Every structure is written in C-alpha cells, then in structure tokens.
N, C-alpha and C positions, 0 to 999 in steps of 0.2 A: 569557478564552482567546483564544492567538493561531492563524491559520490557517495551514496550511500548504499547499504546492502538491505531489502526489503525481505521478508519472510512472512507469510498469511499463517496466523496461529490461531485465529479464531474461525468460525465459518462466518458467511454469509446468509448464512440461513435465518429466517425469520427476522432482516435487518430491514430498514426501511430502503426503497429503490434506488434511493440517490446513494447510499451507501455502496450497494453493489455494485449501481453502475461506474461509482466510483474506482471501485477495486478491479472492474473491469477495462477502465480507461487505464489504470497504471499496468495491466497489461497479467494481472494474477488469472488462473483457470483452477487452479486446483489449491486445497488445504497441502500448507507445509511447501508451498513452492516457494523457491527463493526467488529477485532479482535484482540486479544491479543498476540504478539508475542514477544520472547527472544530477546535482541538488538544483534546483533553481525556483524562482518565486511561485510556480504552478504548480509544479510537481510539490513542491514544501506544504504547499494550502491545502493539494488530494490528500498526502499524507495523514495534514495535520486531521482533516475529518475523519479517517479512518485510522488513526493510530493506537483505537484501543482492540484492534483485531491485526496488529502486526507486530513483529518484534523486529526493530530500527537499530542498525549498527552501521557508525562512520567510517570510511574508509582510507 
C-alpha cells in the first residue's frame, strides 16, 4: 500500500454529521492539520467521502 499526505483545507462547520465524523475518524482535529496515512480500502473510502475538504498528496 502507498502512503498519502492529507491536509484539511476546508472546515467541517456546516457539513453533515457524517462528514464531520469522517474527519474525526481520519484523525483531524483542526483546520490546516496535515496527517500521513497508509492508504488501504477503508481509508480510501473515508478520503473519498470528504475529498472536497482535503488536499491529497501521494508520497
């Protein structure tokens, strides 16, 4: 599996609860936070659900 760097670039405020919960499950706590995760099917599905709030970079 490959690693990806995810940066939250848009706020979860005003978004559906499901999207807010997905951001929390990915490990985001604040805006402009960057995390690196191992890309597996579960993580890929979560990233796809909130891709409009994230900046995604392949490593």
